[in-house]
C-alpha positions in Angstrom: -18.6 -38.3 -5.4 -22.1 -38.2 -6.9 -22.6 -37.4 -10.6 -24.1 -34.1 -9.5 -21.1 -33.1 -7.5 -18.8 -34.1 -10.3 -20.5 -31.5 -12.5 -20.4 -28.6 -10.1 -16.9 -27.5 -10.7 -17.9 -24.7 -13.1 -17.6 -22.1 -10.4 -15.7 -21.7 -7.2 -18.7 -21.6 -4.9 -20.3 -24.8 -6.2 -16.9 -26.6 -6.4 -16.1 -25.6 -2.8 -19.5 -26.9 -1.6 -19.0 -30.1 -3.5 -15.7 -30.7 -1.7 -17.4 -30.3 1.6 -20.3 -32.7 0.7 -18.1 -35.4 -0.8 -17.8 -38.4 1.5 -15.2 -40.3 -0.5 -11.8 -39.1 0.9 -9.9 -39.8 -2.3 -12.5 -37.8 -4.3 -12.5 -35.0 -1.7 -8.7 -34.5 -2.0 -8.7 -34.8 -5.8 -11.5 -32.3 -6.1 -9.7 -29.8 -3.8 -6.6 -30.1 -6.0 -8.5 -29.7 -9.2 -10.5 -26.8 -7.9 -7.4 -24.9 -6.6 -5.6 -25.5 -9.9 -8.5 -24.2 -12.0 -9.0 -21.2 -9.7 -5.4 -20.1 -9.8 -5.3 -20.6 -13.6 -8.4 -18.3 -13.6 -10.5 -20.9 -15.3 -13.3 -20.7 -12.6 -15.7 -17.7 -12.0 -16.4 -16.9 -8.4 -20.1 -17.8 -8.5 -22.3 -20.0 -10.6 -25.3 -17.7 -10.8 -27.4 -19.2 -8.0 -29.7 -16.7 -6.4 -28.8 -18.0 -2.9 -25.5 -19.1 -1.4 -24.3 -22.6 -2.4 -23.0 -24.4 0.6 -23.2 -27.7 2.5 -25.1 -28.0 5.8 -22.7 -30.8 6.9 -19.5 -32.4 5.6 -19.6 -35.7 3.7 -17.9 -38.4 5.7 -17.1 -42.1 5.3 -18.7 -44.6 7.7 -15.5 -44.7 9.8 -14.2 -43.3 12.0 -16.8 -43.5 14.7 -17.5 -40.0 15.9 -17.8 -39.3 19.6 -18.3 -36.2 21.8 -14.9 -34.6 22.6 -15.4 -35.4 26.3 -15.5 -39.1 25.4 -12.2 -39.2 23.6 -9.0 -40.5 25.3 -6.1 -38.2 25.8 -3.5 -38.2 23.0 0.0 -39.4 23.7 3.2 -39.9 21.6 4.4 -42.8 23.8 5.0 -46.1 22.1 4.0 -47.1 18.6 0.3 -47.3 19.6 0.4 -43.9 21.2 2.1 -42.3 18.1 -0.5 -43.9 15.8 -3.3 -42.6 18.0 -1.8 -39.1 17.9 -1.4 -39.1 14.1 -4.9 -40.5 13.7 -6.3 -37.6 15.8 -4.3 -35.1 13.8 -5.5 -36.6 10.6 -9.1 -36.1 11.7 -8.3 -32.5 12.7 -6.8 -31.8 9.2 -9.8 -33.4 7.5 -12.1 -31.2 9.5 -9.9 -28.2 8.4 -10.4 -29.2 4.8 -14.1 -29.0 5.2 -14.1 -25.9 7.3 -11.9 -24.0 4.8 -13.8 -24.9 1.7 -17.1 -24.2 3.6 -15.7 -20.7 4.3 -15.1 -20.2 0.5 -18.6 -21.5 -0.5 -20.5 -19.9 2.3 -19.1 -16.4 2.1 -18.6 -16.1 -1.7 -21.3 -13.4 -1.7 -19.4 -11.1 0.6 -17.9 -8.0 -0.9 -14.3 -9.1 -0.5 -11.3 -8.7 -2.8 -10.4 -11.5 -5.1 -7.2 -12.0 -3.1 -9.3 -13.1 -0.1 -10.5 -16.1 -2.1 -7.0 -16.7 -3.4 -5.7 -17.0 0.2 -8.5 -19.4 1.3 -8.3 -21.6 -1.8 -4.6 -21.9 -1.0 -5.4 -22.8 2.6 -8.0 -25.4 1.4 -5.4 -27.0 -0.9 -2.8 -27.1 1.9 -5.3 -28.6 4.4 -6.0 -31.4 1.8 -2.2 -31.9 1.5 -1.9 -32.2 5.3 -4.7 -34.8 5.6 -3.2 -36.8 2.7 0.2 -36.8 4.2 -1.1 -38.0 7.6 -3.4 -40.6 6.1 -0.5 -42.1 4.1 1.7 -42.1 7.2 -1.0 -44.1 9.1 -0.9 -46.7 6.3 2.9 -46.8 6.5 2.5 -47.5 10.2 0.3 -50.5 9.5 -3.2 -49.0 9.9 -5.5 -46.5 8.3 -7.6 -43.4 9.0 -10.9 -44.7 10.5 -9.2 -47.3 12.7 -9.9 -45.2 15.9 -12.8 -43.1 17.0 -12.6 -39.3 16.5 -14.4 -36.4 18.0 -17.2 -34.4 16.3 -16.6 -31.0 17.8 -14.7 -29.1 15.1 -17.5 -28.8 12.5 -19.6 -27.3 15.3 -17.4 -24.3 15.1 -18.1 -23.9 11.4 -21.9 -24.3 12.0 -21.9 -21.8 14.8 -20.2 -19.1 12.7 -21.9 -19.8 9.4 -23.8 -16.5 9.5 -20.8 -14.2 10.2 -17.5 -14.0 8.3 -15.8 -12.1 11.1 -16.9 -14.7 13.6 -15.7 -17.5 11.3 -12.2 -15.9 11.0 -12.0 -15.2 14.7 -12.8 -18.8 15.8 -11.3 -21.0 13.1 -7.9 -19.5 12.1 -7.4 -17.2 15.1 -8.4 -19.6 17.8 -8.3 -23.2 16.5 -5.4 -22.9 14.1 -3.5 -20.6 16.4 -3.8 -23.3 19.0 -1.9 -25.5 16.5 1.0 -23.1 16.6 1.2 -23.7 20.4 1.0 -27.5 20.5 2.7 -28.6 17.3 6.3 -27.8 18.2 6.2 -30.0 21.4 4.7 -32.8 19.4 7.4 -32.6 16.8 10.1 -32.9 19.6 8.3 -35.9 21.1 8.2 -37.6 17.7 11.9 -36.9 17.1 12.7 -38.2 20.6 10.9 -41.4 19.6 13.0 -41.6 16.4 9.9 -41.1 14.2 11.5 -38.7 11.8 8.9 -39.2 9.0 6.0 -38.2 11.3 8.0 -35.3 12.7 8.7 -34.0 9.1 5.0 -34.1 8.3 4.2 -32.0 11.4 6.9 -29.6 10.5 5.2 -29.0 7.1 1.9 -28.6 8.9 3.4 -26.1 11.4 4.9 -24.0 8.6 1.7 -23.9 6.7 -0.5 -23.2 9.7 1.6 -20.1 10.5 0.6 -18.7 7.1 -3.1 -19.7 7.7 -3.2 -17.8 10.9 -1.6 -14.8 9.1 -4.3 -14.9 6.5 -6.9 -15.0 9.2 -5.3 -12.0 11.0 -5.0 -10.0 7.8 -8.7 -10.5 6.8 -10.1 -10.1 10.3 -8.3 -6.7 10.5 -9.6 -5.9 7.0 -13.2 -6.5 8.1 -12.7 -4.4 11.3 -11.2 -1.5 9.3 -14.0 -1.7 6.8 -16.6 -1.7 9.6 -14.9 1.0 11.7 -14.3 -1.3 14.6 -11.2 -1.9 16.8 -9.9 -5.4 16.0 -9.0 -6.6 19.5 -12.2 -5.8 21.3 -14.2 -7.2 18.4 -12.2 -10.4 18.6 -12.8 -10.7 22.4 -16.5 -10.2 21.9 -16.7 -12.8 19.1 -14.7 -15.4 21.0 -16.7 -15.0 24.2 -19.9 -15.4 22.1 -18.9 -18.4 19.9 -16.1 -20.3 21.7 -16.8 -22.3 24.8 -14.2 -21.8 27.6 -11.2 -19.5 27.7 -8.1 -19.7 25.7 -5.5 -21.9 27.4 -1.8 -21.2 27.8 1.0 -21.8 27.2 1.1 -19.8 24.0 3.7 -19.8 21.3 4.0 -16.0 21.4 6.8 -15.9 18.8 4.9 -17.9 16.1 1.7 -16.0 16.9 3.5 -12.7 16.5 5.0 -13.8 13.2 1.5 -14.5 12.0 0.4 -11.0 13.1 -1.5 -12.2 16.1 -0.5 -9.9 18.9 -0.9 -10.8 22.6 -3.6 -8.2 23.0 -5.9 -10.5 21.0 -5.6 -13.7 23.0 -4.1 -13.0 26.5 -7.1 -11.0 27.8 -9.2 -14.1 27.2 -7.2 -16.1 29.7 -7.3 -13.7 32.6 -3.5 -13.3 32.4 -3.7 -9.5 31.8 
């Protein structure tokens, strides 16, 4: 972390932007933890007085892993020790991207006329995403490697960049498409890890799955809030935003039960697959 970043924790927007900019992963996690603690203790104001929004144009990253286009990445597998390591490495990169996307949401949209509980919810998400990345990173070390040993794809931040101008679009794409997809794919991964007798890794994914359900619920709640405020029907607005900002349709199978528990009804996502 640079000295400038170390001194930008006097307000939530500047601290959130500093988290995104920080390339040192230990510093990124520590700053997320300190910022969340200060925010929930009501020691931080929402804004630091800047006349324009404080946010990072791109996330800070260490030199490794090598970033590749999604099409150039090998398929993930839980088969064998090497396959499980590759799977966990890919998930660690996804969670690191989620750290940056969540804190970017906080920093970028701090000027929106939203209730304080909106920021409470997303600071909680940012803290939990940092926890997820840290758990996975430590698990990689326990398996004899480290985060950065394998290449990773660079596609997730593009979703943040493409929706940086529109809070409704950001909520539609990140929690309600990308994180909701995690609800679909995580339970089968947990079962594969258990079948491979990798209980520590399975337990980490169970924590992530539990928390992701709440993250999708926050996304659903605040997307509906925006729609009600703007006098728009939520499902058609969601369909329009996804078709505009997300490449390709949504792919089944869906974890309908988990999505429903998070408030995401089938009318949101199934019309985007051509199923109904």
